[in-house]
Backbone bond lengths (Angstrom), bond angles and torsions (degrees), N, CA, C in turn:
res aa  C-N    CA-C-N  psi(-1)  N-CA   C-N-CA  omega(-1)  CA-C   N-CA-C  phi
1 V - - - 1.478 - - 1.521 108.27 -
2 Q 1.282 115.42 130.18 1.467 121.23 179.21 1.530 111.19 -113.63
3 L 1.323 114.71 145.37 1.446 120.41 178.24 1.535 108.75 -116.78
4 Q 1.310 117.53 135.30 1.444 123.18 177.67 1.502 109.16 -121.38
5 A 1.346 114.99 113.45 1.458 121.39 -179.51 1.505 110.26 -98.22
6 S 1.325 115.52 149.91 1.465 121.01 178.22 1.521 108.39 -156.38
7 G 1.336 114.55 167.25 1.462 121.27 173.45 1.505 115.22 110.06
8 G 1.307 119.50 -7.42 1.443 120.06 177.83 1.509 113.51 -68.69
9 G 1.344 114.12 171.31 1.457 117.63 179.66 1.513 111.06 163.03
10 L 1.312 114.22 -166.98 1.477 122.01 -179.98 1.540 108.76 -100.49
11 V 1.305 116.38 129.99 1.451 121.21 179.12 1.493 109.70 -141.69
12 Q 1.318 117.78 149.00 1.449 121.49 178.73 1.518 110.73 -77.86
13 P 1.329 116.67 155.59 1.473 118.73 176.30 1.516 110.96 -55.48
14 G 1.313 116.11 137.39 1.459 121.56 -177.09 1.521 113.36 91.26
15 G 1.301 115.64 -10.21 1.468 119.87 -178.65 1.499 113.84 -83.25
16 S 1.323 115.28 -174.71 1.478 121.50 -176.45 1.514 111.10 -131.70
17 L 1.328 114.34 152.86 1.454 122.53 173.23 1.518 107.89 -145.27
18 R 1.312 116.74 153.20 1.440 122.30 175.43 1.522 108.54 -124.69
19 L 1.309 115.83 120.45 1.438 123.35 176.53 1.528 110.33 -94.83
20 S 1.309 116.35 145.34 1.471 121.34 175.98 1.527 109.01 -129.01
21 C 1.319 114.84 150.46 1.454 120.30 176.71 1.505 108.40 -146.86
22 A 1.335 115.23 118.68 1.452 120.45 -177.59 1.482 111.10 -110.72
23 A 1.319 117.79 132.42 1.458 123.12 176.74 1.517 109.84 -95.71
24 S 1.333 115.51 137.42 1.457 119.89 178.75 1.531 109.79 -133.09
25 G 1.325 114.46 157.04 1.449 120.34 -176.26 1.510 109.93 128.80
26 V 1.324 115.41 -172.96 1.477 119.45 177.88 1.535 106.92 -88.48
27 I 1.312 114.23 100.39 1.477 120.55 -171.77 1.511 109.15 -117.22
28 A 1.297 114.91 127.89 1.446 120.50 176.28 1.527 110.38 -88.90
29 S 1.301 115.00 -43.32 1.459 118.84 -178.92 1.532 109.30 -161.58
30 I 1.304 116.06 150.26 1.450 122.48 174.36 1.527 107.33 -120.16
31 N 1.293 117.13 119.99 1.455 121.15 -176.00 1.504 112.36 -91.84
32 Y 1.306 115.86 -26.89 1.489 120.62 -171.87 1.521 109.30 -146.11
33 M 1.295 116.29 136.78 1.456 122.07 172.07 1.547 106.68 -138.31
34 G 1.336 113.26 135.43 1.460 116.90 -176.83 1.511 111.96 -145.23
35 W 1.307 113.92 161.14 1.468 121.97 173.62 1.518 107.97 -116.78
36 Y 1.313 115.67 135.71 1.451 123.49 177.68 1.519 107.66 -126.92
37 R 1.320 116.31 164.67 1.450 119.08 175.32 1.533 110.38 -143.03
38 Q 1.297 114.40 156.41 1.460 119.76 -177.68 1.525 110.07 -147.59
39 V 1.342 113.77 136.41 1.439 119.99 174.66 1.543 106.14 -116.32
40 P 1.345 117.78 155.00 1.457 119.65 -177.24 1.514 112.00 -55.63
41 G 1.331 114.83 133.59 1.458 120.52 175.98 1.511 113.17 86.21
42 K 1.319 118.59 -2.18 1.447 120.43 179.39 1.545 110.26 -124.33
43 Q 1.313 113.44 161.11 1.465 119.00 178.28 1.504 111.46 -74.55
44 R 1.307 114.57 152.94 1.474 119.80 174.93 1.530 107.11 -66.44
45 E 1.351 115.82 136.89 1.444 120.50 -178.54 1.510 111.62 -126.03
46 L 1.311 114.85 149.38 1.442 120.48 177.65 1.534 110.58 -71.53
47 V 1.333 115.34 132.10 1.438 119.59 175.68 1.535 110.41 -101.19
48 A 1.328 115.19 -50.52 1.472 119.57 -179.30 1.546 108.48 -160.33
49 A 1.301 114.74 152.53 1.478 119.73 -179.95 1.516 109.81 -147.26
50 V 1.324 114.09 153.50 1.460 120.81 177.46 1.524 108.33 -137.64
51 V 1.326 117.49 133.92 1.466 120.32 178.31 1.528 109.87 -102.88
52 S 1.301 115.17 172.95 1.453 120.51 -172.34 1.509 113.33 -59.21
53 G 1.305 118.46 -30.17 1.468 121.24 179.64 1.517 113.41 -77.66
54 G 1.352 116.04 -9.63 1.435 119.91 178.34 1.505 114.83 104.63
55 S 1.323 116.92 -8.97 1.478 118.64 179.09 1.517 109.93 -67.05
56 T 1.316 114.78 144.64 1.447 120.77 -178.55 1.527 110.49 -123.72
57 N 1.323 113.36 159.50 1.463 120.89 178.77 1.504 108.26 -143.13
58 Y 1.355 116.86 137.21 1.453 121.51 -177.34 1.516 110.88 -130.05
59 A 1.341 114.86 147.70 1.443 119.47 168.52 1.532 108.62 -65.18
60 D 1.304 117.03 146.40 1.473 120.85 -179.22 1.519 110.96 -56.91
61 S 1.329 116.87 -35.45 1.432 120.77 -174.68 1.541 114.35 -69.57
62 V 1.330 117.66 -14.65 1.467 120.35 -178.94 1.519 112.83 -116.55
63 K 1.295 118.49 -4.75 1.479 121.04 -179.27 1.534 109.29 -57.45
64 G 1.339 113.31 133.86 1.449 119.69 179.13 1.534 113.95 86.40
65 R 1.343 116.39 -11.33 1.469 120.04 -179.71 1.550 111.41 -115.75
66 F 1.317 115.86 -36.35 1.492 121.41 -176.67 1.518 108.19 -106.56
67 T 1.322 114.01 147.40 1.485 120.20 175.02 1.502 109.28 -134.63
68 I 1.324 116.73 125.92 1.462 121.43 176.42 1.505 107.73 -100.15
69 S 1.330 115.04 140.15 1.455 120.58 176.58 1.528 109.08 -144.80
70 R 1.308 113.69 166.01 1.485 117.72 -172.62 1.521 109.76 -142.70
71 D 1.323 115.08 136.97 1.458 122.90 173.60 1.522 107.11 -108.05
72 N 1.302 116.01 101.58 1.474 120.02 -174.46 1.550 110.49 -66.60
73 A 1.282 117.78 -34.57 1.451 120.26 -178.64 1.506 112.16 -64.76
74 R 1.337 115.35 -31.05 1.462 120.25 -178.23 1.526 111.79 -103.97
75 N 1.349 117.95 3.43 1.481 120.59 -177.57 1.517 110.42 50.61
76 T 1.304 116.47 45.14 1.460 121.66 -174.29 1.527 108.96 -126.56
77 V 1.327 114.64 141.93 1.471 120.09 174.26 1.526 107.68 -121.64
78 Y 1.325 112.85 144.39 1.483 119.21 -179.50 1.532 109.64 -120.62
79 L 1.297 114.63 155.57 1.447 121.11 173.29 1.528 107.66 -132.82
80 Q 1.305 117.19 105.17 1.461 122.21 174.93 1.508 109.05 -86.75
81 M 1.317 114.98 117.97 1.461 120.79 -176.85 1.513 109.97 -112.56
82 N 1.315 117.79 115.67 1.467 122.95 178.83 1.541 109.56 -116.26
83 S 1.316 113.71 164.64 1.465 119.21 178.31 1.510 112.18 49.87
84 L 1.312 116.14 47.14 1.452 121.15 -174.17 1.516 111.23 -65.90
85 K 1.324 114.92 145.38 1.456 122.92 -179.45 1.514 109.28 -120.94
86 A 1.301 116.72 161.73 1.471 121.27 179.49 1.517 111.05 -57.05
87 E 1.336 116.51 -35.37 1.462 119.71 -178.38 1.523 114.19 -73.83
88 D 1.335 116.98 -3.20 1.450 121.06 172.74 1.525 112.75 -84.09
89 T 1.321 115.05 -7.86 1.478 121.31 178.60 1.536 109.98 -60.36
90 A 1.317 116.87 122.30 1.449 121.98 -176.32 1.534 109.30 -176.46
91 V 1.318 115.51 169.36 1.460 120.77 166.51 1.526 107.34 -88.09
92 Y 1.286 117.39 124.98 1.473 122.28 -177.54 1.538 108.85 -101.83
93 Y 1.322 113.55 131.96 1.461 120.82 -179.11 1.526 109.83 -120.12
94 C 1.318 117.07 143.04 1.458 119.61 172.98 1.531 109.46 -104.78
95 N 1.279 113.82 152.59 1.482 122.00 -179.26 1.523 109.12 -135.96
96 A 1.308 116.64 142.00 1.447 120.73 176.23 1.532 109.30 -138.55
97 E 1.305 115.27 142.17 1.476 122.05 178.56 1.528 108.56 -131.92
98 G 1.323 113.33 137.51 1.472 116.58 -178.73 1.510 111.44 -177.29
99 T 1.331 114.53 -150.25 1.474 122.02 -177.48 1.512 109.38 -128.41
100 T 1.329 114.83 133.75 1.461 120.03 177.81 1.525 110.64 -78.74
101 G 1.334 113.42 173.61 1.437 119.01 177.11 1.534 114.05 -66.71
102 W 1.330 113.77 -13.26 1.485 119.08 177.24 1.509 111.14 -100.06
103 S 1.330 115.97 17.72 1.472 122.18 177.21 1.514 112.58 64.28
104 E 1.342 116.29 31.35 1.460 120.83 175.75 1.505 109.03 -106.64
105 Q 1.313 116.87 142.40 1.453 121.81 177.32 1.526 109.16 -76.20
106 F 1.276 117.31 142.81 1.454 120.52 176.63 1.530 111.82 -135.24
107 S 1.300 115.93 154.20 1.460 123.47 171.33 1.517 106.37 -140.88
108 S 1.315 117.30 112.22 1.462 120.58 -172.34 1.531 109.63 -123.10
109 W 1.334 113.94 151.27 1.462 121.64 177.99 1.540 110.20 -118.90
110 G 1.311 115.35 143.72 1.445 120.32 170.88 1.518 110.73 -77.75
111 Q 1.327 115.23 175.78 1.454 121.23 -172.22 1.528 112.50 -81.79
112 G 1.323 118.69 -10.78 1.467 119.96 -177.18 1.515 112.15 94.21
113 T 1.296 115.87 139.44 1.461 121.22 175.76 1.523 108.24 -136.62
114 L 1.313 116.25 132.17 1.450 121.57 -173.56 1.522 112.55 -83.52
115 V 1.303 115.39 128.65 1.461 122.36 173.89 1.519 108.22 -114.22
116 T 1.296 117.15 121.63 1.451 123.09 178.56 1.512 109.67 -119.78
117 V 1.328 115.14 121.82 1.465 120.04 179.69 1.547 106.78 -110.99
118 S 1.301 115.75 110.38 1.436 120.75 -174.52 1.522 110.52 -159.20
119 S 1.319 115.43 148.01 1.454 119.77 175.34 1.524 111.37 -93.22
C-alpha cells in the first residue's frame, strides 16, 4: 500500500493550508489514518489521527486550529490547517494502517510534504 501526500507549501502566519493523503493498492480496509510532523533534530510527533469509526485525536498544540477528515470511498485523509503559526513549520507525513486485499496487515507512510509558515 502506498501513500501519496500533497498540499504543503509556504503560507503566512494566520493563513491556511489543506493537506491530502491518498492510499493506493489492494486495500480491504483502513483502520487508522494519521498526520505526523517532524522538524530537524526532533522526533516525529502525532498531529492528528482518525480511526475507522470516525473518532479523532489531536495534539494539544493544534486543537481548535486543525481538522482531520477522511473520505473512505477514496481512501484519502485530509488535514485542514487554519490559523497557522511559525511553530507549525515542519515536514508533514501521513500514516495509514489496515488490511490488504490479501488479508495482510499493513502500516504505510507517505513521502512527506513541507509546510513553511513565514512572513
